[in-house]
C-alpha positions as CSV (number, residue, x, y, z in Angstrom):
1,M,9.9,30.5,-9.0
2,F,6.7,28.4,-9.0
3,A,5.2,27.2,-5.7
4,A,6.2,23.8,-4.4
5,I,6.1,21.9,-1.1
6,P,9.3,22.6,0.9
7,Y,11.5,19.6,1.4
8,F,10.9,17.6,4.6
9,G,12.3,14.2,5.6
10,L,13.0,12.0,8.5
11,T,16.1,9.9,9.3
12,T,16.8,7.0,11.5
13,T,17.6,8.0,15.1
14,H,18.9,5.9,17.9
15,W,17.3,5.3,21.3
16,Q,19.8,4.0,23.9
17,P,17.9,2.7,26.9
18,F,20.0,0.8,29.5
19,G,23.0,1.0,27.3
20,L,21.3,-0.6,24.3
21,D,21.3,0.8,20.8
22,V,17.8,0.7,19.3
23,P,17.4,2.2,15.8
24,L,14.1,4.1,15.3
25,D,13.4,3.9,11.6
26,P,10.7,6.4,10.5
27,W,9.4,4.2,7.7
28,A,9.1,1.1,10.0
29,I,7.4,3.2,12.7
30,L,4.8,4.7,10.4
31,V,4.1,1.4,8.7
32,A,3.6,-0.2,12.1
33,L,1.3,2.6,13.1
34,G,-0.6,2.1,9.8
35,F,-1.0,-1.6,10.6
36,I,-2.5,-0.7,14.0
37,V,-4.8,1.9,12.7
38,G,-6.0,-0.3,9.8
39,M,-6.6,-3.2,12.2
40,E,-8.5,-1.0,14.6
41,M,-10.8,0.3,11.8
42,T,-11.4,-3.3,10.7
43,R,-12.2,-4.2,14.3
44,Y,-14.5,-1.3,14.6
45,R,-16.4,-2.4,11.4
46,A,-16.6,-5.9,12.8
47,I,-18.2,-4.7,16.0
48,R,-20.7,-2.6,14.1
49,Q,-21.6,-5.6,11.9
50,G,-22.0,-7.9,14.9
51,L,-19.2,-10.2,13.8
52,D,-16.6,-12.0,15.9
53,V,-13.8,-9.5,16.5
54,R,-11.3,-12.4,16.8
55,D,-12.0,-13.4,13.2
56,A,-11.4,-9.9,12.0
57,V,-8.1,-9.4,13.9
58,D,-6.7,-12.8,13.1
59,G,-7.7,-12.4,9.5
60,V,-5.8,-9.0,9.3
61,L,-2.7,-10.7,10.8
62,A,-2.8,-13.5,8.3
63,I,-3.5,-11.2,5.3
64,V,-0.8,-8.6,6.2
65,G,1.8,-11.3,6.9
66,S,1.0,-12.9,3.5
67,G,1.1,-9.5,1.9
68,F,4.6,-8.6,3.2
69,V,6.0,-11.9,2.1
70,M,4.5,-11.8,-1.4
71,G,5.4,-8.1,-1.7
72,H,9.0,-8.9,-1.3
73,V,8.9,-11.8,-3.6
74,V,7.4,-9.7,-6.4
75,T,10.0,-7.0,-5.8
76,V,12.7,-9.5,-6.5
77,L,11.1,-11.3,-9.4
78,A,9.5,-8.3,-11.2
79,Y,11.6,-5.3,-10.2
80,H,15.1,-6.6,-9.4
81,P,15.5,-10.1,-11.1
82,E,19.3,-9.4,-11.1
83,R,19.2,-10.1,-7.3
84,L,17.9,-13.6,-8.0
85,A,20.7,-14.2,-10.4
86,T,23.4,-12.9,-8.0
87,D,22.2,-14.1,-4.6
88,G,19.8,-17.0,-5.5
89,I,17.2,-18.0,-3.0
90,W,18.6,-15.7,-0.3
91,S,17.3,-12.7,-2.3
92,L,13.8,-14.0,-1.7
93,L,14.4,-14.8,2.0
94,R,15.7,-11.3,2.9
95,L,12.2,-9.9,3.3
96,W,13.4,-6.5,4.6
97,E,15.1,-5.7,1.3
98,G,12.3,-4.1,-0.7
99,F,8.5,-4.3,-0.9
100,S,6.2,-4.1,-3.9
101,S,2.7,-2.7,-3.1
102,F,1.1,-4.7,-5.9
103,G,2.9,-7.8,-4.7
104,G,1.5,-7.0,-1.3
105,F,-2.0,-6.8,-2.8
106,L,-1.5,-10.2,-4.4
107,G,-0.3,-11.7,-1.1
108,A,-3.3,-10.1,0.7
109,V,-5.7,-11.7,-1.7
110,L,-4.1,-15.1,-1.3
111,G,-4.0,-14.7,2.5
112,A,-7.6,-13.8,2.6
113,V,-8.6,-16.8,0.6
114,V,-6.5,-19.2,2.6
115,F,-7.6,-17.8,5.9
116,F,-11.3,-17.3,5.4
117,K,-11.9,-20.3,3.2
118,Y,-9.6,-22.9,4.6
119,I,-8.0,-22.1,8.0
120,R,-11.1,-20.5,9.5
121,P,-14.0,-20.8,7.1
122,R,-16.3,-17.8,7.3
123,P,-18.6,-16.0,4.8
124,F,-15.8,-14.8,2.6
125,W,-17.0,-11.5,1.1
126,L,-18.4,-10.3,4.5
127,H,-15.1,-10.8,6.2
128,A,-12.9,-9.6,3.2
129,D,-15.0,-6.4,3.3
130,L,-13.9,-5.8,6.9
131,V,-10.3,-5.8,5.8
132,A,-11.0,-3.6,2.7
133,Y,-12.8,-1.1,4.9
134,G,-9.8,-0.7,7.2
135,F,-7.2,-0.6,4.5
136,P,-7.3,3.1,3.4
137,F,-6.9,4.3,7.0
138,G,-3.7,2.2,7.4
139,W,-2.4,2.9,4.0
140,I,-2.3,6.7,4.7
141,F,0.4,6.0,7.4
142,G,2.2,3.5,5.2
143,R,2.6,5.9,2.4
144,M,3.6,8.7,4.7
145,G,6.3,6.3,5.8
146,C,7.4,6.2,2.2
147,A,7.2,9.9,1.9
148,S,9.2,10.5,5.1
149,V,12.2,8.7,3.7
150,H,11.6,9.5,0.0
151,D,11.4,5.9,-1.3
152,H,9.6,7.0,-4.4
153,I,11.2,10.1,-5.9
154,G,9.5,10.9,-9.1
155,S,10.3,13.0,-12.2
156,L,11.1,16.7,-12.3
157,T,7.9,18.8,-12.4
158,T,6.3,22.2,-12.0
159,F,3.3,20.7,-10.3
160,P,2.4,22.8,-7.1
161,L,2.3,19.6,-5.0
162,G,5.8,18.6,-6.1
163,M,8.5,18.6,-3.5
164,E,11.5,20.9,-3.7
165,F,14.6,18.8,-3.0
166,P,17.3,21.2,-2.0
167,K,20.5,21.9,-3.9
168,G,23.0,19.3,-3.1
169,Y,20.5,16.6,-2.0
170,R,21.9,13.3,-3.1
171,V,20.8,9.7,-3.1
172,E,23.7,7.2,-2.9
173,G,25.9,9.9,-4.5
174,F,23.5,11.0,-7.2
175,D,22.1,14.5,-7.3
176,V,18.3,14.6,-7.3
177,A,17.9,18.3,-6.5
178,G,14.9,20.2,-8.0
179,V,11.2,20.0,-7.7
180,R,10.0,16.4,-8.1
181,H,6.9,14.4,-7.7
182,E,6.8,12.7,-4.3
183,L,4.7,9.7,-5.0
184,G,4.4,8.5,-1.5
185,L,3.0,11.8,-0.4
186,Y,0.6,11.8,-3.3
187,E,-0.9,8.5,-2.3
188,A,-1.1,9.5,1.3
189,L,-3.2,12.5,0.3
190,I,-5.4,10.5,-2.1
191,F,-6.1,7.9,0.6
192,L,-7.2,10.7,3.0
193,V,-10.0,11.1,0.5
194,F,-10.6,7.3,0.4
195,A,-10.8,7.2,4.2
196,A,-13.3,10.0,4.3
197,A,-15.4,8.3,1.6
198,W,-15.3,5.0,3.5
199,L,-16.5,6.6,6.7
200,W,-19.4,8.1,4.9
201,L,-20.3,5.0,2.9
202,G,-19.9,2.8,5.9
203,R,-22.7,4.6,7.7
204,Q,-25.2,2.9,5.4
205,Q,-26.1,-0.7,4.9
206,R,-23.8,-2.3,2.3
207,K,-23.7,-5.7,0.7
208,P,-20.6,-7.9,1.3
209,G,-18.0,-7.3,-1.3
210,F,-18.9,-3.6,-1.7
211,F,-15.6,-2.2,-0.2
212,V,-13.4,-4.9,-1.8
213,G,-14.8,-4.1,-5.3
214,W,-14.8,-0.4,-5.1
215,L,-11.3,-0.2,-3.6
216,A,-10.0,-2.1,-6.6
217,V,-12.1,-0.2,-9.2
218,M,-11.1,3.2,-7.7
219,Y,-7.5,2.6,-6.9
220,A,-6.4,0.9,-10.2
221,P,-6.8,3.9,-12.5
222,I,-5.3,6.2,-10.0
223,R,-2.2,4.1,-9.5
224,F,-1.9,3.5,-13.3
225,G,-1.7,7.3,-13.8
226,L,0.7,7.9,-10.8
227,D,3.2,5.5,-12.2
228,F,3.8,7.7,-15.2
229,L,5.2,10.2,-12.8
230,R,8.1,8.0,-11.7
231,N,11.6,9.3,-12.5
232,D,13.4,8.3,-15.7
233,D,16.4,10.6,-15.4
234,L,18.2,8.9,-12.5
235,P,20.5,5.9,-12.7
236,I,18.7,2.7,-13.6
237,R,18.7,1.3,-10.1
238,F,16.6,4.2,-8.9
239,Q,14.0,3.7,-11.6
240,D,11.2,1.2,-11.6
241,A,11.5,-1.7,-14.1
242,R,9.4,-1.3,-17.2
243,Y,8.0,-4.0,-19.5
244,Y,6.7,-2.6,-22.8
245,H,6.9,0.9,-21.3
246,L,4.7,0.1,-18.3
247,T,5.8,-0.7,-14.8
248,P,4.8,-4.0,-13.2
249,A,2.3,-2.1,-11.0
250,Q,0.7,-0.7,-14.1
251,W,0.2,-4.2,-15.6
252,G,-1.2,-5.2,-12.2
253,C,-3.7,-2.3,-12.5
254,F,-5.4,-4.0,-15.5
255,V,-5.8,-7.2,-13.4
256,M,-7.0,-5.2,-10.3
257,L,-9.6,-3.3,-12.3
258,A,-10.9,-6.4,-13.9
259,L,-11.2,-8.2,-10.6
260,G,-12.9,-5.2,-9.0
261,V,-15.5,-5.0,-11.7
262,W,-16.0,-8.8,-11.4
263,V,-16.5,-8.5,-7.6
264,L,-19.0,-5.7,-7.9
265,A,-20.9,-7.5,-10.7
266,T,-21.1,-10.8,-8.7
267,T,-21.7,-9.5,-5.2
268,Q,-23.8,-6.4,-5.5
269,R,-26.9,-8.0,-7.2
270,G,-30.2,-8.4,-5.4
271,P,-31.4,-6.8,-2.1
272,T,-29.0,-5.8,0.5
273,A,-28.7,-8.3,3.2
274,E,-25.8,-7.2,5.3
275,P,-26.8,-6.1,8.8
276,A,-25.7,-2.6,9.8
277,Q,-26.0,-0.7,13.1
């Protein structure tokens, strides 16, 4: 038998203080922790850059909020359009029912533009870079949340970092036993490398737009490749939608890569002017 990561997973538990029943969802807890960590790293970067911490924190709140809303909208429109046909506008309003990471990225971009250009006008790339700097640190916990509840069970594999789902393991009645790619875990591990690189790169003076551009350029090809590892043997509702053999996220990778190249080409010219401490 080839090596594989033993199965692990978390389930919702219930805390009952003062007779109340409070569900403790591992995905929600880890995502919330990721939000806090990402915001704190953004705040740390703002302090080092001598910028107003309130702008950084308020910007993160606006960007994350916009990202969650758009992430759900894209989930419905691109991944589960049948929900729109069945439930109408309510499928878009039930924000807790599914989240697309690339929809979240789109919402984050829109949120950053609206907040830093219109709500509270500030030097855009300088402040967008603060958020891009904090992002990998938070994303580690977000993807560990996905891994803890196995939101993204991939295809069968002999890859040593695949996870061995035990015999009899079922998802809504369907058997998924065997060694499979655990895509949430993969991204969490990849973003550990991103976070280490960001800490090292952040020690030196960088022009505004540096972290935004490189985050897009580096992540797009990685995500494009990872989406080929999604399962195609489980019932259709456990698979990602595909358009001309590519997932919506893979099509989004082309846009992300192009935007990343554009950001680097337009912001990284000339002498470095960003103050660093």
